TORMARLUM-867822 format. One record per residue (C-alpha): x, y, z. Coordinates in steps of 0.2 Angstrom, whole numbers, padded with zeros to 4 digits, always signed. Each point is the difference from the previous one (the first is absolute). Example, Ala and Ser with C-alpha at 12.3 -4.5 7.8 and 13.67 -1.06 7.14 Angstrom:
BEGIN
+0062-0022+0039
+0006+0017-0003
//
This chain:
BEGIN
+0000+0000+0000
+0007+0017-0004
+0003+0012+0014
-0014+0012+0004
+0002+0018-0003
-0008+0014+0010
-0013+0003-0013
-0006-0019-0001
+0002-0008+0017
-0013-0014-0002
+0003-0012-0014
+0007-0002-0017
-0012+0004-0015
-0010-0015-0005
-0009-0003-0016
-0018+0000+0006
-0007+0005+0017
-0005-0015+0009
-0003-0005+0019
+0016+0001+0010
+0010-0016+0001
+0010-0006+0015
+0016+0006-0008
-0007+0018-0003
-0006+0003+0018
+0009+0012+0011
+0002-0011+0015
+0001+0014+0013
-0017+0006-0005
-0007-0018+0004
+0009+0000+0017
-0008+0017+0004
-0017-0006-0005
+0002-0015+0011
+0005+0011+0015
-0014+0013-0004
-0013-0015-0001
+0005-0005+0018
-0001+0017+0007
-0017+0003-0008
-0006-0017+0008
+0006+0006+0017
-0010+0016-0003
-0016-0008-0007
-0002-0014+0012
-0008+0012+0013
-0013+0005-0014
-0003-0019-0004
-0004-0004+0019
-0011+0015+0004
-0009+0014-0007
+0009+0009-0015
-0003+0017+0007
+0007-0004+0017
+0017-0004-0008
+0014+0011-0006
-0005+0013+0014
+0016+0000+0010
+0003-0009+0017
-0017-0005+0005
-0002+0003+0019
-0012-0015+0003
+0015-0011-0002
+0011-0004+0016
+0017-0008+0004
+0008-0009-0014
-0015+0003-0012
+0002+0019+0002
+0019-0002-0003
-0004-0010-0016
-0012+0013-0006
+0013+0014+0004
+0014-0009-0010
-0011-0003-0015
-0005+0019+0000
+0017+0007+0002
+0010-0012-0011
-0012-0008-0013
-0017+0009-0002
+0001+0011-0016
+0019-0004-0004
-0001-0016-0010
-0016+0006-0009
+0010+0015-0006
+0015-0012-0004
-0012-0011-0011
-0007+0016-0008
+0018+0005-0004
+0003-0017-0008
-0016+0002-0010
+0007+0016-0008
+0016-0009-0003
-0009-0014-0009
-0008+0012-0011
+0017+0008-0005
+0007-0017-0004
-0014-0004-0011
+0001+0016-0009
+0019-0002-0003
-0002-0017-0007
-0014+0006-0012
+0012+0014-0006
+0014-0012-0002
-0011-0012-0010
-0007+0014-0011
-0018-0004+0006
-0015+0011+0004
+0000+0000+0019
-0017+0008+0003
-0012-0013-0005
+0009-0014+0009
+0001+0011+0016
-0018+0005-0001
-0005-0019-0001
+0011-0003+0015
-0009+0014+0010
-0017-0006-0005
+0004-0017+0005
+0006+0005+0017
-0016+0011+0001
-0010-0016-0002
+0010-0010+0012
+0000+0014+0013
-0019+0002-0002
-0004-0018+0002
+0012-0001+0015
-0008+0016+0008
-0018-0005-0003
+0000-0019+0003
+0015-0003+0012
+0006+0014+0010
-0003+0019+0000
+0017+0005+0005
+0006-0003-0017
+0013+0011-0007
+0001-0007-0018
-0015+0010-0006
+0008+0017+0005
+0017-0005-0008
-0009-0004-0016
-0010+0016+0000
+0016+0010+0003
+0010-0010-0012
-0008+0008-0015
+0008+0017+0005
+0017-0008-0001
-0001+0000-0019
+0001+0019+0000
+0016-0001+0009
+0009-0012-0011
+0011+0012-0010
+0003+0012+0015
+0019+0003+0002
+0008-0011+0013
+0005+0014+0011
-0018+0006+0001
-0007-0017+0008
+0007+0001+0018
-0004+0018+0002
-0018-0002-0007
-0002-0015+0010
+0004+0009+0016
-0011+0015-0005
-0015-0011-0003
+0003-0010+0016
+0002+0017+0009
-0018+0005-0006
-0007-0013+0011
+0010+0006+0015
-0005+0018-0004
-0019-0005+0000
+0002-0007+0018
+0009+0016+0005
-0013+0011-0008
-0013-0010+0009
+0008+0003+0016
+0002+0018-0004
-0019+0001-0004
-0004-0008+0017
+0011+0012+0009
-0007+0015-0009
-0018-0005+0004
+0004-0002+0018
+0009+0017+0001
-0015+0007-0009
-0012-0006+0014
-0008-0014-0011
+0010-0015+0004
-0004-0015-0011
-0009-0014+0009
+0006-0017-0005
-0013-0009+0011
-0012-0003-0015
+0014-0007-0011
+0006-0011+0014
-0018-0007+0002
-0002-0003-0018
+0017-0009-0001
-0005-0011+0015
-0016-0004-0010
+0010-0006-0014
+0011-0010+0012
-0015-0009+0007
-0007-0003-0017
+0017-0008-0005
+0000-0010+0016
-0018-0007-0004
+0003-0003-0018
+0018-0008+0001
-0001-0008+0017
-0018-0007+0000
-0007+0002-0018
-0001-0011-0015
+0011+0002-0015
-0014+0010-0009
-0002+0012+0015
+0019+0002+0000
+0000+0005-0018
-0013+0013+0003
+0012+0007+0013
+0015-0001-0011
-0009+0011-0013
-0003+0013+0014
+0018-0001+0005
+0006+0002-0018
-0010+0016-0002
+0009+0006+0016
+0017-0005-0006
-0002+0008-0017
-0004+0016+0009
+0016-0001+0010
+0010+0000-0016
+0002+0019+0002
+0013-0004+0014
+0006-0017-0004
+0001+0003-0019
+0014+0013+0001
+0010-0011+0011
-0001-0014-0011
+0003+0009-0016
+0015+0009+0007
+0007-0017+0004
-0004-0005-0018
+0011+0014-0006
+0014-0003+0012
+0000-0019-0005
+0001+0005-0018
+0016+0009+0003
+0007-0014+0009
-0003-0011-0015
+0004+0012-0014
+0016+0006+0009
+0007-0018+0002
+0000+0001+0019
-0010-0016+0001
+0009-0009-0014
+0018+0005+0005
-0001+0004+0019
+0019+0000+0002
+0001+0015-0012
-0012+0010+0012
+0009-0006+0017
+0001+0018+0007
-0019+0002-0003
-0004-0016+0009
+0011+0005+0014
-0009+0016+0002
-0016-0009+0001
+0006-0012+0013
+0009+0012+0011
-0009+0017-0002
-0018-0003-0007
-0003-0015+0012
+0005+0007+0016
-0008+0017-0003
-0016-0009-0005
+0000-0011+0016
+0003+0015+0011
-0015+0009-0008
-0011-0015+0001
+0004-0002+0018
-0003+0018+0003
-0017-0001-0008
-0005-0016+0009
+0005+0007+0017
-0009+0017-0003
-0016-0007-0007
+0000-0019+0000
-0018-0004-0004
-0010+0008-0015
-0018-0004+0005
-0011-0003-0015
-0009+0015-0005
+0010+0012+0011
+0005+0016-0007
+0011+0011+0010
+0016+0010-0002
+0010-0014+0008
-0007-0013-0012
+0004+0011-0015
+0018+0004+0006
+0003-0018+0006
-0006-0008-0017
+0012+0013-0009
+0014-0005+0011
-0003-0018-0002
-0001+0001-0019
+0017+0009-0001
+0007-0013+0011
-0008-0015-0010
+0008+0007-0016
+0017+0001+0008
-0001-0017+0008
-0007-0008-0016
+0016+0006-0009
+0011-0005+0014
-0007-0018-0001
+0003+0001-0018
+0018+0004+0004
+0002-0014+0012
-0008-0013-0010
+0011+0004-0015
+0015+0000+0011
-0005-0018+0007
-0006-0006-0017
+0012-0015-0001
-0006-0006+0017
-0018+0003-0004
+0000-0009-0016
-0013-0012+0007
-0013+0014-0001
+0001+0001-0019
-0011-0015-0002
-0015+0007+0009
+0004+0017-0008
-0003-0008-0017
-0017-0006+0006
-0005+0016+0009
-0017+0002-0008
-0004-0018+0003
+0005+0000+0018
-0008+0017+0003
-0017-0007-0005
+0003-0017+0008
+0003+0009+0017
-0017+0008-0002
-0009-0016-0005
+0008-0010+0014
-0002+0013+0014
-0018+0005-0005
-0005-0019+0001
+0009-0002+0017
-0007+0016+0008
-0016+0005-0008
-0017-0006+0005
-0003-0010-0016
+0016-0009+0003
+0006-0007+0017
-0006+0016+0009
+0016+0005+0010
-0004+0018-0002
+0007+0011+0014
+0006-0015+0009
+0019+0000-0003
+0010+0010+0012
+0011+0014-0009
+0017-0009+0004
-0007-0017-0007
-0005+0009-0015
+0018+0004-0004
+0005-0018+0004
-0013-0006-0012
+0006+0012-0014
+0018-0006+0002
-0006-0018-0001
-0011+0003-0015
+0014+0009-0009
+0012-0014+0003
-0012-0012-0007
-0002+0012-0016
+0019+0000-0001
+0001-0019-0001
-0014-0001-0012
+0008+0013-0011
+0016-0010-0002
-0008-0016-0003
-0012+0008-0013
+0013+0009-0009
+0011-0015-0001
-0013-0007-0013
-0009+0016-0006
+0006+0016-0007
-0013+0011+0007
-0012+0001+0015
-0018-0004-0006
-0006+0018+0001
+0015+0006-0007
-0002-0012-0015
-0018+0006-0002
+0005+0018+0001
+0013-0002-0013
-0012-0009-0011
-0013+0014+0001
+0014+0013-0003
+0008-0008-0015
-0015-0009-0007
+0009-0016-0001
+0002-0015+0012
+0018+0001+0006
+0008-0017+0004
-0004-0005+0018
+0010-0015+0003
+0019+0003+0000
+0011-0008-0014
+0015-0010+0005
+0011+0014-0007
-0008+0013+0012
+0003-0011+0016
//
């Protein structure tokens, strides 16, 4: 293989744009996906075992002892960080596809549009029929915007990514300012009504998911989906900002040739990560619990601080995982099957915990939730290695490629590929 140049960091030109083969893959991206998949499971397990809107709210004061500690550790070191890392990798994957299309002399737009529509369908089925905490639908909707950034100058991507991400932080700060101004003006905003409405949603989720049938749960999932789409105003800029930063990491060659970017990764490990941890600890110590529906100056400022910290920590995790990539090579297999495993996590956990399954809803202590998540991911790692010893793609990855390229890619590995 010819050496890569800064202008073409991904692969050599190929005669026709086809699904990636094993030899074409950037292994460190698969390792990063595997790590992100584990982090997302550690975050999502709380939302599988109880009401969705009671999750991702900080350190819940109803936990005590080791359960409180487990909740705090997830909030500080996991929640929001690996979701951002996965978003970065989505943007990197877009850039890889675009570069391969350019090298092959093929029109990238129709292929990418089919890919996004396919992900939209998969995400909609997941959100409406399995679990309303789905993120694929939001990724698919925002992915259409990436086409407009395809020809942006390389130097523009990280700056624009940070600016778009900062928009979400700015909205939180603006909200805090409005609440403060209202209080100063003698008309303080009363969040009691919104908190009551949030509690009603939580009770509806508790009934539908904890005690209801699959059909009743689907009705609630539709209601949750409408709420989730409304929240894109905040989550959308965070995700899209990471898309752009990820596109830079791919286009620059920082993922394909990490050694050439050793100083960058060192700064991520030793500057971004420690600063992010300090900011996150400060946010958690100052305002540890973000009660559903609560709107105060403290919640706005706390969310803004946590968002900045999460960005820095996500980049810090990127730096450490890339640094330890040789020791973490075993994560590449689940990373190659990330879509399959993400959906399997939802299918298994909703069957275990929801009322139409085994009905263990709100019965698993917080610390044991993490033990369960570690055991489940270990199982997925083992399954991944055994599956990929015989097959070239995960089942859902294979289907997604078929929908994208309008052809059935080979599923079983050939002797030469083993």
